[in-house]
N, C-alpha and C positions, 0 to 999 in steps of 0.2 A: 651900517657896515655891509649889508647885503648888496647895496648899490655898487660897492667897490669891486664886486666880483666881475663886473663888466670889463675891468682893466686887467684881469688875470690872464695869463697865457693859458693855452690849452693844457699844457703839461701841469701847470699849477692847479688848474681845476680838477684834473684827474687825481693828483696827489692829495688834494684837500678832501675830496669825496672819499677816497680810499682810506685815508687816515681817520676821518671822522667815523666811518663805518666800523673800522677796526676797534675804535674806542667805545663803540656801541652808544654813541651820543644820543640817538633817538630824536635828533632835531630834523624832522621831516621838512619844515619850511626852508632850512638851510640847503638840504639836498635838492629840493625843488628849485631853489634859486641857482644852484650850481648847474642843474640840468638846463635851465633856461639860458644861462650864460654859455653853456657848451654847444647849444644847438647851432649857432652860426659857424662854429669851427668844423662841423661835420658835413659831409656831402649830403645833398638832398636825398631823402628816402625815395626809392623807386617803388615802394610797396604801399603807398598811401598811408593809411592809419594803422597798419599792421603793427602790433606790439607783442611783447613776450607773452602776456597773458592769453593772447589769441591762440597760441600753439600749445599751451600746457595740456589741453584736453586730449591731444592726439595719442599720448601714452599715459595719461593720468598723473602727470608730474605736479606735485604741490610743495616740493621742498627744494633745497639747494645744496650743492656740494662744491663750495668755492675752492679754487686752486691758488697756490702761491704764484701769482703772475708778476713778472717783472714790470717795472714802470718804464715807459718809453721816454725819450727825450722830448717828444712833441707829438700831440695828436695829429695836427696838420691835415693836409689833404694828400691823397695818393700821388706819389711822384710819377711823372711820365715814365713809360716803360723804358725809354732809352737812357734814363738816369740811374737805372739799377746797376750797382757796381758788379763787375765781373767776379770780384772776390766773394760775393755772397749777397743774399737779399737783405735789405734794410727793414727790420721789423719794429723799429722804435715806435712808429705811429700806431700800428695795430696793437702793440702791447699796452700802450697808454689807453687806447679805447677799451680794451678788455678790463683794465683796472677800473675804469669808470663804470662799466657795466656791472662788475662784481660788487662795487659799493652800492649801487642802486638796487641790485637784486636782493640785498639783505633787508630792504625796507619794503614790505608788502604793498604799502600805499603807492609806491612808485612803479609797480609792475606795468602799469598802463601809461607810463610817461612816454611822450613822443620821442624823447631823446634815445630811448633804447631801440626803437625801430630805425632811427637815423644812424645809430651806431652799427646796427647789423648791416645796413646798406653801405656804410663807409667801409666796413671790413670786407664786404663782398667786392667792392670796387678795388680795394687794395689787392685782394686775391687775384682778380682778373688780370691786373697789370703785372703782377709777379708771375702768374702762370704763363703769360705771354712770352716770358723769357725763361722761366724755370719749370715750365709745365712738363707733363709726362711725354715720353717719346715712344717709339716702337718697343714692344716687349722683347726681352732677351730670351735666348734659348733656355737659360736656367730658370727664368720665371715660368716659361711654358711648361717645363717638366714638373715643377713644384713638388719637391720631395716633402716627406714628413706626414705620412698618413697615420702613423701610430700615435699613442697617447704621450709618448716621451719626446716627441718632436712637435714644434709649432705647426699649425696648419690654418688654412683659411676657413672660417665658419660662414662668412657672408661677405659679399663684395658688391659695392655700389660704384657709380662713376667717380665719386670723390672720396668715399670712405671704405674702409675694410675692417672687419672684425676678425681677430685672430683667436685661436685656441692657445692659451699660455699653459704649458705643462708645469707641474710642480718642479722646483729646483732651478728654474730659469729666472734671471734677474731682469728688472725693468728700471731704467734710469730716465727720469723726466725732470728737466730743469733743476730748480732748487731742491726738489724732492729727491733727486738722484744722489745728492751729496750727503750720504748717511753712512753711519757705522753699522755693520751687520750686527743684529741683535736677535738671534734665534735662541740663544741660551745653550747650555751644555747638553750634549747627548742627542742632538737632532738626528733623526734617522734618514735624512735626505742628502744626497750628494749634489754637486754642482752640475747643472744641466747646460748652461750657456747664457749668452746675452741676447735678449730679444732684439735690441737695436742692431746688433751685428748680424743676426739672422735676417732681419728686414733688408739691410743694406746688400747682403749677398744675394738675396732672392729677387729683390725689386729695384735695387739701386740703379741699374743700367737704364731702366725705362722711367723711373720715377725719382727725379733728383732730390725731392724733399726728404726721402728716407736716408740720404747721405748727409743731410744738414744738421749739425749739432745745434744750431740756433733755433731750430724748430723741433728739438727733441726727437729727430728722426721720424717725425710724423706721429709719434705715440702721444695719445691725448691724456693719459692718466697712468697711475701706477697700480701694480699688484705686488704684494710682498713675495719674496722668493719662494716660500713654501705654498703660497696660494695658487690654485689652479683656476682656470675659467676664461671668460670672455674679455678681450682686450681691444679697445677701439683705437684705430690708427687712420691717418689721413693719407690719401694717395697724391694729393696736390695741395696748393695753398688754399684753394677754395674749401676743401675738406678740413684743412688744418684750422683755419679761422672759424669755420662753422662749428667745429667740435669744441674749440676753446670758448667760443661765444656760448654754446649750449651749457658747458660746465659753469661758466661765470654767471649765467642767468638762471641757473636752476632748472634747466630743461633736460637733465639726465637723470634717469632712474636706475640705480644700481642695487641689485638684490643678491644676497649671499645665503648659502646653506652651511650650517656649522653644527658640530656635535660638541656639547659642553657638559660639564659635571653637574650633578644634582638635577632636580626637577624644576624647570622654569615655571614662573607664574602663568596664568592663562593669558592668551593674546586677545586683543592688542595691548602691548605694554611699551612704554618709552623709557629708555635709559638716557638720562640727560645730564650726567655729571660733567662739569667743565674739565677739559683735558689740557695739561701743561706738558709741552715738549721739553725734554732734557737734552742737553748737548754735552758731547765729550770731544775734546780736541777740535772744537769748532764745528763739529758735524752733528746732525740730528742722530740721537741714539735710541731713546725710548720715551714713552709717555706715562704720566701718572695722573690720577684724578686729583684735582686741586681747585679750590675756590678761585684762585687767581688765573686759572687756565682759560682757554678759549671755549666758547659755547660749543657743545657737541650733542648730537641727537642720533640714537640708534633705535629703530622701531622693530619690535618683535611682532611678526605678522602671523606666525603659526608655530606650534611646537608639539611634538609627540614625545612621550616618556618611555624609557627603556631601562632594563636592568642588565647587569653583567657581574660576574664574580668580583670585579674591581670596584663596583659601586653602582649608583644610579646615574643615568645620563638623559639628556634631552637633545633631540634633533630639531633644530630651529631654522625657520625661514626668516631672514632679517632684511631690513632695508636701511640704507644709509641716507641720512638727511644732511650730513656734513661730512667732510673728508679730512679727519685728523689722523696723525701718525698712529698706527696700530689701534684704531678706534674701537673696532668690534672686540678685539682681544682684551683691551683694558676695561671697557665698559662691562663686559660679562665677568671678567675676573674680579673686578671690584665688587660686583654684586654677588660673589660667591659661586660663579658658574664659569670657571676658567675652561678654555677650549681643550678638548682631548688632544694630546700630543704636543701641547705648547710648553716647551722647556723654558721659555723666558718669563711668562706670566702665570704658568700653571705647574702641573705635576710632571711634565715632560713626556717623552716618548713611551708608549706602551707596546707590548709585543704585538698586539692585534691592531694597533693604530700607529704606524711608523712615522707619521708626520702630523703637522697641525691640520686638524680637520676643519678646513675653511676653504670654501669654493665659491667663486663668483658665478652664480647660476643664471643670472638674467641681467641684460643690459638694454635699456631703452633710451632713445634720443628723439625728442620731439622737435624736429626741424621742419619748417614749412615745405621745403623742396625735397628733403631726403629723410623722412622719418623712418626709424627702424627699431625693431625689437628682436633680440637674439637670445636664445636659450643656450647656455653652456652645459653640455651633458656631464653628469657626474662621472668622474674617472673611476677606473676599475679598482684602484687601491682603496679609495674611500668606500666604494660599494662593498668591497670585501670586508672592510671594518664593520659595516652595518650588519653583515651576516653573523658577526660574533655577539650581537645584541638580541635581547628578547623584548618584544613590545609588551607594555603593561597597561596600556589604555587604548581606547578606540581611536583617539586622535592620531596616534602614531602611524596608523594605516589609512584612516579615512581622509586625513588632510593631505595625503600624498607626499609626506616628508619622511616616511619610514617604510616604504614598500619593500625594501630589501631585508628588513629585520624579521626574525622569526616571532610569531605570535605566541604569547604566554598561553599555556594550556594545562 
């Protein structure tokens, strides 16, 4: 049966690998055969034997956070630049390549497969040809002025030739691909108003010079989501080279995302893993909320450090967490299921408190291990969450010594 893979189209190979990975079949020989069959369909790698595993060490990445990537019509080869339609870029080939990478990244044994290096090279060549037509132009006057210096407006934290990291304020929404089609589920009594849409802000600030931020097919260059009430670092692309590099990094597990949260009760000592499978529930055909269920998808949240505090409302923990997967409301559901719902979470916890007017969840650190453009960005804790910490009293040395409770008052 494995010999029949040689007659599969490139699209069929990508779909087979992705479907088998989603079923958690664990058949490494099958995926190796798919990789071998896919090699002739990809452009030759220009980076020799460079593989995904070779760049993990640049930011200490050892986990993955797969995204819901659409499947393309055909992997194929990059079309000549003069064949790109004026109506918009054709992304079917790159999307299928990303689906293939995502499937292989779930199998640790395949991290050094040559097909992954070839896939990265193919995406790079697709990007170069698309950028020749749809690449950035001169900056506009609005981009040069760059408003938004306060915490309630987005701003640029870091800028590279192909990538940009933004500060996403609380209250601002982010819509990315399939993940964007969701019902709001913050629960009753949320203490946060509507701030705006990140994709609209991007288009207004950078759309004149960077056509990719106007493209709905590329999610306006936004590489991942943050919930409406979550603040912190948000990765965006400035061109197709950045877009494909970022999506490749997410699909291949080259992204490290860390969060800071305040939750109820005292957490166990770190390191601890929360690994309950999570099932996404739908309402009116849209993603709504998640629950812990045996039939759900694998999910892993790592507790890296925690400090314990007290307040008249009860005991709390300030925790540094790392995501190893990217499920809907993953941190909120994992902690709530374990008896540690987030402060201010009206959907999965006790709701807004007078001293904590929104969900205490902040995207504090973002790292991407790309060979040509590695970056690590710290998202500063916003003032409203820092003020919430001032209402707490530290009850153990970890609350201050581990650097996650420096704003809390020490018990005395």
